N, CA, C and O atoms as a Maestro MAE file, in Angstrom:
{
 s_m_m2io_version
 :::
 2.0.0
}

f_m_ct {
 s_m_title
 :::
 protein
 m_atom[96] {
  # First column is atom index #
  i_m_mmod_type
  r_m_x_coord
  r_m_y_coord
  r_m_z_coord
  i_m_residue_number
  s_m_chain_name
  s_m_pdb_residue_name
  s_m_pdb_atom_name
  i_m_atomic_number
  :::
  1 25 39.937 57.136 -18.656 1 A "MET " " N  " 7
  2 3 38.693 56.350 -18.683 1 A "MET " " CA " 6
  3 2 39.035 54.839 -18.673 1 A "MET " " C  " 6
  4 15 38.508 54.069 -17.870 1 A "MET " " O  " 8
  5 25 39.894 54.469 -19.555 2 A "VAL " " N  " 7
  6 3 40.253 53.040 -19.629 2 A "VAL " " CA " 6
  7 2 40.897 52.602 -18.314 2 A "VAL " " C  " 6
  8 15 40.621 51.520 -17.796 2 A "VAL " " O  " 8
  9 25 41.753 53.463 -17.793 3 A "ASP " " N  " 7
  10 3 42.448 53.109 -16.537 3 A "ASP " " CA " 6
  11 2 41.429 52.875 -15.424 3 A "ASP " " C  " 6
  12 15 41.508 51.894 -14.685 3 A "ASP " " O  " 8
  13 25 40.479 53.786 -15.323 4 A "THR " " N  " 7
  14 3 39.473 53.654 -14.249 4 A "THR " " CA " 6
  15 2 38.644 52.380 -14.457 4 A "THR " " C  " 6
  16 15 38.380 51.635 -13.513 4 A "THR " " O  " 8
  17 25 38.250 52.153 -15.675 5 A "LYS " " N  " 7
  18 3 37.431 50.963 -15.953 5 A "LYS " " CA " 6
  19 2 38.244 49.696 -15.627 5 A "LYS " " C  " 6
  20 15 37.739 48.754 -15.016 5 A "LYS " " O  " 8
  21 25 39.483 49.703 -16.041 6 A "SER " " N  " 7
  22 3 40.343 48.527 -15.803 6 A "SER " " CA " 6
  23 2 40.488 48.312 -14.298 6 A "SER " " C  " 6
  24 15 40.407 47.188 -13.802 6 A "SER " " O  " 8
  25 25 40.701 49.395 -13.598 7 A "SER " " N  " 7
  26 3 40.892 49.292 -12.138 7 A "SER " " CA " 6
  27 2 39.616 48.747 -11.498 7 A "SER " " C  " 6
  28 15 39.671 47.862 -10.645 7 A "SER " " O  " 8
  29 25 38.484 49.273 -11.910 8 A "LYS " " N  " 7
  30 3 37.207 48.835 -11.321 8 A "LYS " " CA " 6
  31 2 36.974 47.354 -11.666 8 A "LYS " " C  " 6
  32 15 36.565 46.567 -10.812 8 A "LYS " " O  " 8
  33 25 37.232 47.001 -12.883 9 A "LYS " " N  " 7
  34 3 37.011 45.608 -13.304 9 A "LYS " " CA " 6
  35 2 37.946 44.689 -12.503 9 A "LYS " " C  " 6
  36 15 37.538 43.632 -12.022 9 A "LYS " " O  " 8
  37 25 39.180 45.109 -12.375 10 A "ASP " " N  " 7
  38 3 40.162 44.285 -11.659 10 A "ASP " " CA " 6
  39 2 39.729 44.125 -10.200 10 A "ASP " " C  " 6
  40 15 39.816 43.038 -9.629 10 A "ASP " " O  " 8
  41 25 39.263 45.227 -9.610 11 A "LYS " " N  " 7
  42 3 38.839 45.168 -8.203 11 A "LYS " " CA " 6
  43 2 37.611 44.244 -8.094 11 A "LYS " " C  " 6
  44 15 37.527 43.410 -7.192 11 A "LYS " " O  " 8
  45 25 36.682 44.408 -9.011 12 A "GLU " " N  " 7
  46 3 35.469 43.573 -8.954 12 A "GLU " " CA " 6
  47 2 35.856 42.107 -9.169 12 A "GLU " " C  " 6
  48 15 35.313 41.208 -8.527 12 A "GLU " " O  " 8
  49 25 36.788 41.887 -10.071 13 A "ARG " " N  " 7
  50 3 37.204 40.505 -10.371 13 A "ARG " " CA " 6
  51 2 37.860 39.908 -9.108 13 A "ARG " " C  " 6
  52 15 37.578 38.771 -8.730 13 A "ARG " " O  " 8
  53 25 38.710 40.670 -8.489 14 A "GLY " " N  " 7
  54 3 39.391 40.169 -7.287 14 A "GLY " " CA " 6
  55 2 38.376 39.869 -6.196 14 A "GLY " " C  " 6
  56 15 38.490 38.859 -5.501 14 A "GLY " " O  " 8
  57 25 37.402 40.724 -6.044 15 A "ARG " " N  " 7
  58 3 36.398 40.505 -4.991 15 A "ARG " " CA " 6
  59 2 35.586 39.244 -5.359 15 A "ARG " " C  " 6
  60 15 35.304 38.405 -4.503 15 A "ARG " " O  " 8
  61 25 35.227 39.133 -6.613 16 A "ASP " " N  " 7
  62 3 34.444 37.972 -7.044 16 A "ASP " " CA " 6
  63 2 35.242 36.685 -6.785 16 A "ASP " " C  " 6
  64 15 34.691 35.676 -6.346 16 A "ASP " " O  " 8
  65 25 36.523 36.743 -7.060 17 A "LYS " " N  " 7
  66 3 37.369 35.551 -6.871 17 A "LYS " " CA " 6
  67 2 37.380 35.179 -5.378 17 A "LYS " " C  " 6
  68 15 37.242 34.012 -5.015 17 A "LYS " " O  " 8
  69 25 37.545 36.177 -4.547 18 A "THR " " N  " 7
  70 3 37.587 35.908 -3.093 18 A "THR " " CA " 6
  71 2 36.231 35.367 -2.640 18 A "THR " " C  " 6
  72 15 36.164 34.433 -1.842 18 A "THR " " O  " 8
  73 25 35.184 35.943 -3.139 19 A "ARG " " N  " 7
  74 3 33.848 35.502 -2.709 19 A "ARG " " CA " 6
  75 2 33.636 34.048 -3.191 19 A "ARG " " C  " 6
  76 15 33.128 33.205 -2.451 19 A "ARG " " O  " 8
  77 25 34.022 33.789 -4.402 20 A "LYS " " N  " 7
  78 3 33.838 32.435 -4.950 20 A "LYS " " CA " 6
  79 2 34.662 31.446 -4.107 20 A "LYS " " C  " 6
  80 15 34.198 30.352 -3.788 20 A "LYS " " O  " 8
  81 25 35.858 31.842 -3.765 21 A "ARG " " N  " 7
  82 3 36.739 30.942 -2.996 21 A "ARG " " CA " 6
  83 2 36.096 30.689 -1.617 21 A "ARG " " C  " 6
  84 15 36.078 29.558 -1.132 21 A "ARG " " O  " 8
  85 25 35.594 31.708 -1.024 22 A "ALA " " N  " 7
  86 3 34.987 31.566 0.323 22 A "ALA " " CA " 6
  87 2 33.744 30.673 0.209 22 A "ALA " " C  " 6
  88 15 33.495 29.822 1.064 22 A "ALA " " O  " 8
  89 25 32.984 30.880 -0.845 23 A "ALA " " N  " 7
  90 3 31.763 30.077 -1.014 23 A "ALA " " CA " 6
  91 2 32.171 28.619 -1.242 23 A "ALA " " C  " 6
  92 15 31.535 27.693 -0.739 23 A "ALA " " O  " 8
  93 25 33.234 28.442 -2.003 24 A "SER " " N  " 7
  94 3 33.683 27.075 -2.293 24 A "SER " " CA " 6
  95 2 34.189 26.510 -0.982 24 A "SER " " C  " 6
  96 15 34.631 25.362 -0.934 24 A "SER " " O  " 8
  :::
 }
 m_bond[95] {
  # First column is bond index #
  i_m_from
  i_m_to
  i_m_order
  :::
  1 1 2 1
  2 2 3 1
  3 3 4 2
  4 3 5 1
  5 5 6 1
  6 6 7 1
  7 7 8 2
  8 7 9 1
  9 9 10 1
  10 10 11 1
  11 11 12 2
  12 11 13 1
  13 13 14 1
  14 14 15 1
  15 15 16 2
  16 15 17 1
  17 17 18 1
  18 18 19 1
  19 19 20 2
  20 19 21 1
  21 21 22 1
  22 22 23 1
  23 23 24 2
  24 23 25 1
  25 25 26 1
  26 26 27 1
  27 27 28 2
  28 27 29 1
  29 29 30 1
  30 30 31 1
  31 31 32 2
  32 31 33 1
  33 33 34 1
  34 34 35 1
  35 35 36 2
  36 35 37 1
  37 37 38 1
  38 38 39 1
  39 39 40 2
  40 39 41 1
  41 41 42 1
  42 42 43 1
  43 43 44 2
  44 43 45 1
  45 45 46 1
  46 46 47 1
  47 47 48 2
  48 47 49 1
  49 49 50 1
  50 50 51 1
  51 51 52 2
  52 51 53 1
  53 53 54 1
  54 54 55 1
  55 55 56 2
  56 55 57 1
  57 57 58 1
  58 58 59 1
  59 59 60 2
  60 59 61 1
  61 61 62 1
  62 62 63 1
  63 63 64 2
  64 63 65 1
  65 65 66 1
  66 66 67 1
  67 67 68 2
  68 67 69 1
  69 69 70 1
  70 70 71 1
  71 71 72 2
  72 71 73 1
  73 73 74 1
  74 74 75 1
  75 75 76 2
  76 75 77 1
  77 77 78 1
  78 78 79 1
  79 79 80 2
  80 79 81 1
  81 81 82 1
  82 82 83 1
  83 83 84 2
  84 83 85 1
  85 85 86 1
  86 86 87 1
  87 87 88 2
  88 87 89 1
  89 89 90 1
  90 90 91 1
  91 91 92 2
  92 91 93 1
  93 93 94 1
  94 94 95 1
  95 95 96 2
  :::
 }
}
């Protein structure tokens, strides 16, 4: 459970970072 949550959070964080960078 923790592994899946961590993976999902990490993936979402990475996508958010890329989106923020592109927007910037």
